[in-house]
C-alpha positions in Angstrom: -44.4 -130.4 104.4 -46.0 -128.2 107.0 -44.4 -125.3 108.8 -45.8 -123.3 111.7 -43.9 -120.4 113.2 -44.8 -117.9 115.8 -42.6 -115.1 116.9 -43.4 -113.5 120.2 -42.5 -110.4 122.1 -44.3 -110.5 125.4 -45.1 -107.7 127.6 -47.4 -108.9 130.3 -48.9 -106.5 132.8 -51.0 -108.3 135.4 -52.9 -106.2 137.9 -51.5 -102.7 138.2 -48.7 -102.9 135.7 -46.9 -105.6 137.6 -45.2 -108.2 135.4 -45.9 -111.5 137.0 -44.0 -113.6 134.5 -40.4 -114.6 135.0 -38.3 -113.5 132.0 -41.5 -112.2 130.3 -39.3 -110.0 128.1 -37.1 -112.9 127.0 -33.9 -111.0 127.9 -32.6 -114.2 129.7 -32.2 -117.7 128.2 -35.6 -119.4 127.6 -34.8 -121.9 130.3 -35.4 -119.1 132.8 -39.1 -119.1 133.5 -40.3 -120.9 130.4 -41.2 -124.5 129.7 -40.9 -126.2 126.3 -43.4 -129.0 125.5 -43.6 -131.0 122.4 -45.8 -133.8 121.1 -46.1 -135.8 117.9 -43.3 -135.7 115.5 -41.4 -133.2 113.3 -38.6 -130.7 113.8 -39.4 -128.5 116.9 -37.5 -125.3 117.5 -37.7 -122.7 120.2 -35.2 -119.9 120.3 -34.7 -116.3 121.3 -33.0 -113.6 119.3 -32.8 -109.8 118.7 -33.2 -110.5 114.9 -36.9 -111.4 114.8 -38.4 -107.9 115.2 -36.7 -104.6 114.1 -35.8 -103.4 117.6 -32.8 -104.1 119.8 -34.5 -106.3 122.5 -35.2 -110.1 122.5 -38.1 -112.0 121.2 -38.9 -115.7 121.3 -39.7 -118.0 118.4 -41.5 -121.3 118.4 -41.6 -123.5 115.3 -42.8 -126.9 114.1 -41.5 -128.0 110.7 -42.6 -130.9 108.6 -44.5 -133.0 111.1 -47.8 -133.7 112.8 -47.6 -132.5 116.3 -47.3 -129.5 118.6 -44.7 -127.3 120.1 -45.3 -124.9 123.0 -43.3 -122.5 125.0 -45.3 -121.6 128.1 -45.3 -120.3 131.7 -47.9 -120.7 134.5 -48.1 -118.1 137.3 -50.1 -117.7 140.4 -52.5 -114.7 140.3 -54.8 -113.1 142.9 -57.7 -113.3 140.5 -58.7 -112.4 136.9 -58.4 -108.6 137.2 -55.4 -108.8 134.8 -54.2 -107.3 131.5 -52.1 -109.0 128.9 -50.2 -107.2 126.2 -47.9 -108.7 123.6 -46.5 -108.4 120.1 -46.6 -111.4 117.8 -45.9 -112.4 114.2 -47.5 -115.6 112.9 -46.7 -117.9 110.0 -48.2 -121.1 108.7 -47.3 -122.9 105.5 -48.4 -126.1 103.7 -51.9 -127.3 104.6 -54.6 -129.8 103.5 -58.0 -130.8 104.7 -56.5 -133.7 106.7 -53.5 -132.0 108.2 -53.7 -128.2 108.9 -51.3 -125.9 110.8 -52.3 -123.3 113.4 -50.1 -120.8 115.3 -51.4 -119.3 118.5 -50.8 -117.4 121.7 -52.8 -119.1 124.4 -54.0 -117.8 127.8 -55.2 -120.5 130.1 -57.2 -120.0 133.3 -56.7 -122.5 136.2 -58.1 -122.9 139.7 -56.0 -123.2 142.8 -55.5 -126.9 142.4 -54.2 -126.5 138.8 -57.3 -127.7 137.0 -57.8 -126.0 133.6 -61.0 -123.9 133.6 -60.8 -122.4 130.2 -58.6 -120.9 127.6 -58.4 -117.9 125.2 -56.4 -118.4 121.9 -55.2 -115.7 119.5 -54.9 -117.9 116.5 -53.7 -117.7 112.9 -55.0 -120.5 110.7 -56.1 -121.6 107.3 -59.5 -122.5 106.0 -59.1 -126.2 107.1 -58.9 -125.4 110.8 -61.8 -127.0 112.7 -61.5 -125.3 116.0 -64.8 -123.8 117.3 -65.4 -121.7 120.4 -67.2 -123.1 123.4 -68.2 -122.0 126.9 -64.6 -122.7 128.0 -62.6 -121.9 124.8 -62.5 -118.4 123.3 -61.0 -118.0 119.8 -59.7 -114.6 118.7 -58.9 -114.8 115.0 -55.6 -113.2 113.8 -56.1 -111.9 110.3 -52.7 -110.1 109.8 -49.7 -112.4 110.3 -47.2 -109.5 110.5 -46.0 -108.0 113.7 -48.9 -106.6 115.6 -49.7 -105.7 119.2 -52.5 -107.6 121.0 -54.0 -106.9 124.3 -56.5 -108.7 126.5 -58.5 -107.6 129.6 -58.8 -111.0 131.2 -61.7 -110.3 133.6 -63.7 -108.9 130.6 -62.7 -111.8 128.4 -63.9 -114.3 130.9 -67.2 -112.5 131.7 -68.0 -111.9 128.0 -66.7 -114.9 126.2 -66.2 -117.8 128.6 -69.5 -118.5 130.5 -68.2 -121.9 131.6 -65.4 -120.2 133.6 -66.2 -118.8 137.1 -64.0 -115.7 137.5 -63.8 -116.2 141.2 -62.1 -119.6 140.7 -59.2 -118.2 138.6 -56.0 -118.5 140.7 -53.4 -119.3 138.0 -52.8 -118.0 134.5 -50.9 -119.8 131.8 -49.4 -117.9 128.8 -48.1 -119.9 125.8 -46.8 -119.4 122.3 -47.6 -122.5 120.4 -48.0 -124.2 117.1 -49.7 -127.3 116.0 -50.4 -129.3 113.0 -53.7 -131.0 113.7 -55.9 -133.6 112.0 -53.2 -135.5 110.2 
C-alpha cells in the first residue's frame, strides 16, 4: 500500500505582486481555474478545506492512495516572461515504499514557450531513498527535507539562469504550477 499526500496553500505573486493564477488562494471550488489529471491506477483525491492548516482560509489537497500512478492539480497561465516570483505553503506526506515502487509528492513549476511546448521544470519534491529522479539541464530538483507546513519561494528568472541551462529565459511565455503526487517505478 502506498500513499502520497500533498497539502498546498498557494500564494503566487508573478511580476510586481500581481497574482496571475485564477483561484490561486483556493477560496472557490477547485473547478475554478484548476485542472485535475490522473494516470495509472489507485484512489485519487483532490479536495479543498479550511481544516488542513491551522488558519481560517482554504488549502488544497492532492492524494494518491494504494496505486501505481499519478494525480496532479495544476494550472497554466500566460506570462510576459520569467521575471516572476512564486511563494507557497505546503505540507508533504509519503507512506509505504519499496525499491520497485516509490512515492513522491511535489510542487512543480513548468516553463513553456508561446506554442505550449515544455521547456523545463522545477520540482520541490519530498521523497524516500528509492526515488531515482536526477536533475538535468531542463529539470531542477529542490529537495524538501521537512514534510510539515513550510513556506517556499522561488525567483523564477534566477532559477532558470542558475539551474536550468537548457531553458532559454527569453522563450518562457507560459508557466504551469502543480501540486502532484506519483508512485513511480512499480
